[in-house]
C-alpha positions in Angstrom: -9.9 -51.9 -23.3 -12.1 -54.9 -22.7 -10.1 -57.8 -20.8 -8.9 -60.8 -22.7 -10.9 -63.7 -20.7 -8.6 -66.7 -20.1 -10.5 -69.9 -19.7 -9.8 -72.1 -16.6 -7.4 -74.3 -18.4 -5.5 -71.3 -19.8 -5.3 -69.8 -16.5 -4.1 -73.1 -14.8 -1.5 -73.4 -17.7 -0.3 -70.0 -17.1 0.0 -70.1 -13.2 2.1 -73.5 -13.9 4.4 -71.6 -16.2 4.9 -68.7 -13.9 5.8 -71.2 -11.0 4.3 -68.9 -8.4 3.3 -71.8 -6.0 6.7 -73.7 -6.8 8.9 -70.6 -6.0 11.5 -71.6 -3.1 11.7 -68.2 -1.9 9.3 -67.1 1.0 8.2 -63.9 -0.5 8.7 -62.4 -4.1 7.3 -60.0 -6.7 5.6 -60.5 -10.0 4.8 -57.8 -12.5 2.0 -59.1 -14.8 3.1 -58.6 -18.4 -0.3 -60.0 -19.9 -2.0 -56.5 -20.1 -5.9 -56.6 -20.4 -6.2 -60.1 -19.2 -9.0 -61.5 -17.2 -7.7 -64.6 -15.3 -10.6 -67.3 -14.3 -11.0 -68.5 -11.0 -8.1 -69.9 -9.2 -6.0 -70.2 -5.8 -2.4 -69.3 -4.8 -0.6 -71.1 -1.8 0.8 -67.8 -0.7 -1.0 -64.4 0.5 -1.0 -62.1 -2.6 -0.7 -58.4 -2.4 -2.5 -57.0 -5.6 -1.5 -53.6 -6.6 -2.6 -51.7 -9.5 0.4 -49.4 -10.3 -1.7 -47.6 -12.7 -5.5 -48.2 -14.2 -8.0 -49.9 -12.4 -8.1 -53.8 -11.7 -11.1 -55.9 -10.6 -11.2 -58.7 -8.1 -13.9 -61.3 -7.6 -14.2 -63.6 -4.8 -17.1 -66.1 -3.8 -19.4 -63.5 -2.3 -18.1 -60.0 -3.5 -16.5 -58.1 -6.2 -13.9 -55.4 -5.6 -12.6 -52.6 -7.7 -9.0 -51.7 -7.2 -8.3 -47.9 -8.6 -4.8 -46.5 -8.2 -3.5 -46.0 -4.5 -5.8 -49.0 -3.5 -4.6 -52.8 -3.1 -5.9 -56.0 -1.9 -4.4 -58.7 0.2 -5.8 -62.0 -0.9 -5.3 -64.9 1.7 -3.6 -67.9 0.5 -6.2 -70.5 -0.6 -9.0 -68.1 -1.2 -10.5 -68.6 -4.7 -10.6 -65.6 -6.7 -10.7 -64.2 -10.4 -9.0 -61.0 -11.4 -9.3 -58.6 -14.4 -6.4 -56.4 -15.2 -8.4 -54.2 -18.0 -5.9 -51.3 -18.4 -4.1 -51.8 -15.2 -0.4 -52.1 -14.7 -0.5 -54.7 -11.9 2.4 -55.7 -9.4 1.9 -58.6 -7.0 3.8 -59.5 -3.7 3.5 -63.0 -2.7 4.4 -63.8 1.0 4.4 -67.2 2.6 1.8 -67.6 5.2 4.0 -69.0 7.8 6.4 -66.0 7.6 3.6 -63.5 7.6 3.1 -61.4 10.8 -0.7 -61.9 11.2 -3.4 -64.2 10.2 -5.3 -63.1 7.1 -8.7 -64.6 7.2 -10.7 -62.6 4.3 -9.6 -60.2 1.4 -8.7 -56.8 2.6 -8.8 -53.5 0.7 -6.9 -50.7 1.8 -5.3 -47.5 0.9 -1.7 -47.7 -0.1 0.7 -45.3 1.8 3.4 -43.6 -0.1 6.2 -45.9 1.5 4.3 -49.1 0.9 3.8 -48.0 -2.7 7.7 -47.2 -3.1 8.5 -50.6 -1.7 6.2 -52.3 -4.1 8.0 -50.9 -7.0 11.4 -51.6 -5.7 10.5 -55.0 -4.9 10.3 -55.8 -8.8 14.1 -56.7 -8.8 13.4 -59.9 -6.7 11.0 -61.9 -8.9 9.7 -65.5 -8.5 13.0 -67.1 -9.4 15.1 -65.0 -6.8 17.4 -66.8 -4.6 15.7 -67.9 -1.3 19.0 -67.2 0.7 19.4 -63.5 -0.5 19.5 -62.0 3.0 19.0 -58.3 1.6 15.7 -59.5 -0.1 14.5 -61.5 2.9 15.0 -58.5 5.3 13.1 -56.2 2.7 10.2 -58.4 2.4 10.0 -58.9 6.1 9.7 -55.2 6.8 7.1 -54.8 3.9 5.1 -57.4 5.5 5.5 -55.6 9.0 4.3 -52.3 7.4 1.5 -54.0 5.6 0.0 -55.8 8.5 -1.6 -52.9 10.4 -3.3 -51.7 7.3 -5.5 -55.0 7.1 -7.8 -53.9 9.6 -9.3 -51.2 7.4 -12.7 -51.8 5.8 -13.1 -53.1 2.2 -14.7 -49.9 0.8 -14.7 -50.8 -2.6 -16.9 -53.8 -2.3 -20.0 -55.1 -4.4 -22.0 -58.2 -3.0 -22.4 -61.2 -5.6 -25.4 -62.9 -4.2 -25.8 -66.6 -3.4 -28.4 -67.8 -5.7 -28.2 -67.8 -9.6 -31.4 -65.2 -10.3 -29.8 -62.8 -7.9 -26.4 -63.2 -9.4 -28.1 -62.7 -13.0 -29.7 -59.6 -12.0 -26.3 -58.0 -10.7 -25.1 -59.2 -14.0 -27.7 -57.4 -15.8 -27.1 -54.3 -13.9 -23.4 -54.2 -14.1 -23.3 -54.4 -18.0 -24.7 -50.8 -17.9 -25.1 -49.2 -14.8 -26.0 -46.2 -16.1 -29.6 -47.4 -17.3 -29.7 -50.3 -14.7 -33.6 -51.1 -14.2 -35.4 -53.5 -11.8 -37.7 -54.5 -14.1 -35.1 -55.4 -16.9 -32.9 -57.3 -14.3 -35.9 -59.0 -12.9 -36.5 -60.6 -16.4 -33.3 -61.4 -17.2 -33.1 -63.2 -13.9 -36.4 -65.0 -14.4 -38.2 -63.7 -11.4 -40.7 -60.9 -10.7 -39.8 -57.5 -9.5 -41.3 -58.1 -6.0 -39.4 -61.4 -5.6 -36.2 -60.1 -6.8 -36.4 -57.0 -4.7 -37.0 -59.1 -1.5 -34.4 -61.9 -2.5 -31.8 -59.3 -3.4 -31.9 -57.7 0.2 -32.0 -61.0 1.8 -28.7 -62.1 -0.1 -26.8 -59.1 -0.3 -27.5 -57.1 2.9 -28.5 -54.1 0.8 -31.4 -52.6 -1.4 -31.5 -52.8 -5.2 -31.4 -49.0 -5.2 -28.4 -48.9 -2.7 -26.4 -51.4 -4.9 -27.1 -49.6 -8.1 -25.8 -46.5 -6.5 -22.6 -48.1 -5.1 -22.1 -49.8 -8.5 -22.3 -46.4 -10.4 -19.6 -44.9 -7.9 -17.4 -47.9 -8.4 -17.9 -47.3 -12.3 -17.2 -43.6 -11.7 -13.9 -44.4 -9.9 -12.9 -46.4 -12.8 -13.6 -43.6 -15.3 -12.1 -40.8 -13.1 -8.6 -42.4 -13.3 -8.6 -41.8 -17.3 -6.6 -38.9 -18.5 -8.9 -35.9 -19.5 -11.7 -37.4 -17.2 -14.4 -34.7 -16.7 -16.4 -35.0 -13.3 -19.7 -33.8 -14.8 -19.3 -35.9 -17.9 -18.4 -39.2 -15.7 -21.4 -38.3 -13.5 -23.5 -38.4 -16.5 -22.0 -41.6 -18.0 -22.8 -43.7 -15.0 -26.3 -42.6 -14.5 -26.3 -39.5 -12.2 -28.0 -36.4 -13.3 -27.4 -34.4 -10.3 -23.9 -33.4 -9.4 -24.8 -33.1 -5.8 -26.1 -36.5 -5.5 -23.0 -37.8 -7.4 -20.5 -36.0 -5.1 -22.5 -37.2 -2.0 -22.7 -40.9 -3.0 -18.9 -40.8 -4.2 -17.9 -39.3 -0.9 -20.0 -42.0 1.2 -17.9 -44.7 -0.7 -14.5 -43.1 -1.1 -14.4 -40.5 1.8 -13.4 -37.8 -1.2 -15.2 -35.7 -3.7 -14.7 -36.9 -7.3 -12.2 -34.1 -7.8 -10.2 -35.0 -4.9 -10.1 -38.5 -5.9 -9.2 -37.7 -9.5 -6.2 -35.3 -8.3 -4.9 -38.0 -5.9 -5.0 -40.8 -8.5 -3.1 -38.3 -10.9 -5.5 -38.0 -13.6 -5.7 -34.8 -15.6 -9.0 -33.1 -15.9 -10.6 -32.7 -19.2 -10.8 -28.8 -18.6 -9.3 -26.3 -16.0 -11.6 -26.0 -13.2 -13.8 -28.9 -13.9 -15.4 -30.0 -10.6 -18.4 -30.7 -8.8 -19.7 -27.3 -9.6 -20.0 -27.9 -13.2 -23.2 -27.5 -15.3 -26.6 -27.6 -13.8 -27.9 -31.3 -13.9 -31.5 -32.6 -13.2 -32.7 -35.0 -10.7 -30.7 -38.3 -10.2 -31.5 -41.2 -12.2 -33.4 -44.0 -10.1 
């Protein structure tokens, strides 16, 4: 499903309608009912725990993009300008008053959601934005959730892609992400209006990684998205995102996620296309550059 992009005005109107910033309670849950929506840039007055219960969501901030597959969540600090794309994801958000949160949150954090926190997020849906602020049970529950959440925030933001600072680099990234399987430096440079040499230099200066390293990570993040789909085949996904070596795909995937593609697929609850489909599938040639 392609996300339905909301304009800045539509996004602002919807946030006003939901009343997320006007809520009287210090913490509450919101289950997004606008499936497949892409929200324009906006901010919240509360910290937002963004958790895709199923499917994969995307989060953009000023200097990076993050992919959130199942079992991963993001904590977005209050006031952080961001955009979100739900795509096929079923998303639950928990909003916390910063004054009542047990630690300072200076930047977006991405982390693996332990089973206890997942169940608490699901349970929290009974206390939506309009809940009573003096509900002692709810207040105790959300305080406990914040205490469980806080220690998770020192983990690295693994599922991150840099965005670049200048328009040429941002356009090159946009070109690459349109089709990561066939991403090509010369085509990206032409799209960005720069020479390959200039783009290569500016890309590393602005993102901190080489073009090749960026494309490899982008392909892995696209694979993460595809592997959460029912019937996903590791071999097919590797080919679809631009790898022609299962060994290279597995190594790159493990470097980003700490798991093999098959381990990740099982953890995400996705069913393989065929029994036994894993990293030892059909022989494949060298990796696409």
